[in-house]
C-alpha positions in Angstrom: -41.1 -1.7 26.5 -38.2 -3.6 24.2 -37.5 -5.3 21.6 -34.2 -6.9 22.6 -32.3 -6.1 19.5 -29.4 -4.2 20.6 -28.4 -1.2 19.8 -24.8 -1.2 20.6 -22.1 -2.8 23.1 -20.8 -0.4 25.0 -19.1 -0.3 27.9 -19.7 0.5 31.8 -16.4 3.2 32.9 -17.1 3.9 36.9 -18.9 2.4 39.3 -20.2 3.8 42.9 -20.9 1.6 45.4 -23.6 3.3 47.5 -25.2 1.4 51.1 -27.9 -0.2 49.7 -27.2 0.7 45.8 -24.7 1.0 43.0 -24.3 3.7 40.7 -23.0 2.9 37.4 -21.4 5.3 34.4 -22.0 3.5 30.8 -20.6 4.9 27.8 -22.9 4.4 24.3 -23.0 7.7 21.8 -25.5 6.1 20.4 -28.2 5.4 23.3 -27.4 8.3 24.6 -28.2 11.0 21.4 -31.6 13.0 22.7 -31.3 10.9 26.4 -32.8 13.1 29.3 -33.3 12.6 32.6 -36.2 9.7 33.6 -35.7 7.9 30.3 -35.2 3.8 30.2 -32.4 2.3 28.8 -31.9 -1.6 29.0 -28.7 -2.5 30.3 -28.1 -6.6 29.3 -31.7 -6.9 29.3 -32.6 -4.9 32.6 -34.4 -1.5 32.4 -32.6 1.1 34.0 -33.5 5.2 34.2 -31.2 7.5 33.5 -30.2 10.0 36.7 -28.1 12.1 34.3 -25.8 12.3 31.0 -23.4 14.1 29.5 -21.7 14.0 25.5 -21.6 9.5 25.2 -22.4 8.8 29.1 -25.0 8.1 30.9 -25.2 7.5 35.0 -28.4 4.9 36.3 -29.2 3.5 40.0 -28.8 0.2 40.6 -31.2 -0.7 43.9 -30.0 -4.0 45.9 -33.2 -5.4 44.9 -32.0 -5.4 41.4 -28.1 -6.0 41.8 -29.6 -9.5 43.9 -31.8 -10.3 40.6 -29.8 -9.8 38.4 -26.0 -10.1 36.8 -25.6 -6.0 37.2 -23.7 -6.9 40.5 -20.9 -8.7 38.5 -20.0 -5.6 37.0 -17.3 -3.6 37.3 -15.4 -0.7 35.1 -14.4 -2.3 31.7 -17.3 -4.0 31.7 -19.3 -4.3 28.5 -22.6 -4.4 27.9 -25.6 -4.8 25.5 -27.6 -1.3 25.7 -30.7 -1.0 24.7 -33.7 2.2 24.2 -37.2 1.6 24.2 -39.3 0.8 21.3 -40.9 4.1 20.1 -44.3 3.9 19.0 -44.6 2.7 14.8 -41.1 1.2 15.3 -41.2 -2.1 13.8 -40.6 -4.9 16.4 -37.7 -6.6 15.2 -37.3 -9.4 18.1 -40.1 -9.6 20.8 -42.1 -8.1 23.8 -39.5 -7.5 26.7 -40.0 -5.3 29.4 -36.9 -5.1 31.2 -37.7 -7.6 34.0 -35.5 -9.6 34.5 -36.9 -12.7 35.9 -33.1 -15.4 36.5 -29.5 -15.5 35.9 -27.9 -18.2 33.9 -24.8 -19.6 33.7 -22.6 -19.9 30.5 -21.5 -23.7 30.9 -20.8 -24.5 27.1 -19.7 -22.8 24.0 -19.4 -25.2 21.0 -18.0 -23.5 17.9 -18.4 -24.0 13.9 -17.6 -22.6 10.8 -20.6 -19.9 10.7 -22.7 -19.5 14.5 -22.1 -20.8 17.5 -23.9 -22.5 19.8 -24.1 -21.5 23.7 -25.5 -23.8 26.0 -26.6 -22.0 29.0 -28.1 -23.0 32.4 -32.1 -22.0 33.6 -33.5 -22.0 37.1 -35.6 -24.5 38.1 -38.3 -21.8 38.4 -38.0 -20.6 34.7 -38.0 -24.3 33.3 -41.9 -23.5 32.2 -41.5 -21.0 30.0 -38.2 -21.7 27.7 -39.4 -24.4 25.0 -38.2 -25.1 21.8 -38.3 -22.3 18.7 -39.5 -20.0 21.4 -38.2 -16.8 22.5 -36.4 -15.6 25.1 -34.3 -13.0 26.4 -30.3 -13.1 27.3 -29.0 -10.4 28.5 -31.2 -8.2 26.4 -30.6 -10.4 23.5 -33.8 -11.9 21.7 -33.1 -15.4 21.0 -34.9 -18.6 19.7 -34.8 -21.6 21.6 -32.9 -24.5 19.8 -33.1 -27.0 22.6 -34.6 -27.1 26.1 -34.0 -29.4 27.8 -33.6 -30.2 32.1 -32.0 -27.3 34.0 -30.4 -25.8 30.8 -31.0 -24.0 27.2 -29.6 -23.7 23.8 -28.6 -21.5 21.3 -27.8 -20.4 18.5 -25.7 -17.1 17.6 -25.1 -16.1 13.9 -21.9 -13.2 13.7 -23.3 -10.9 14.1 -24.6 -11.9 17.5 -20.9 -12.7 18.1 -19.5 -9.7 17.5 -22.0 -6.9 18.3 -23.3 -8.3 21.7 -21.6 -9.6 24.9 -22.0 -12.9 24.2 -19.0 -12.8 21.9 -17.1 -12.7 24.3 -18.5 -14.2 27.7 -16.5 -17.9 28.6 -18.3 -20.3 30.9 -19.1 -19.3 34.0 -20.1 -16.5 33.3 -23.5 -15.3 34.8 -26.2 -13.8 32.3 -29.3 -12.1 32.2 -32.2 -14.2 31.5 -36.2 -12.9 31.0 -38.7 -15.3 29.1 -41.6 -14.4 26.8 -43.9 -12.3 29.1 -46.3 -14.1 27.1 -46.2 -16.8 29.0 -46.5 -16.3 31.6 -49.8 -13.7 31.1 -51.2 -17.4 30.1 -50.4 -19.1 32.2 -52.0 -16.9 34.8 -55.4 -16.7 33.1 -55.2 -20.6 32.2 -54.8 -21.1 36.1 -57.7 -18.0 37.2 -59.8 -20.2 34.7 -59.4 -23.7 36.8 -59.5 -21.8 39.9 -63.0 -20.4 39.3 -64.1 -24.1 37.4 -63.3 -25.6 40.8 -65.5 -23.2 42.7 
């Protein structure tokens, strides 16, 4: 489980293409501290398993399903990535509950800079629209954000200077893909209400 509070902006140092997967080598001085084989690290919001690590770098295998359902397939050597270790028991929940299971991908549509913040408009797949509400939470590339406006096929978020400086959203431009994970609580509520409705009609 993660909180979508990015710990550091890391870098992809190598990409090895396999038959039906990729192996990424990534640099992250902070998240590799104490890392061991089998540990989880979120990379742009995708929960990956550490295969091995050496110094400030670790490797992770990404299967075809993950490459197809997320934006990780677009990563190349030199790409910057958001990194976060799982939440430890007793830690503060600084963002919101995040599983690291990407629900879909969006695309940066527009950036509107202002003096103290920036509004970013992101496309939203139709099957995720019902989970995104004004002032609700959404994870974009592993970043916990508050929805400013939820429109048909898109939503907007407001980014403070810290988010712009310390995450990939400070660098991404219109046309760039991003990983999206909606609030898991909304999905559970939908399932429970659906089961309740079905039970009532039996």
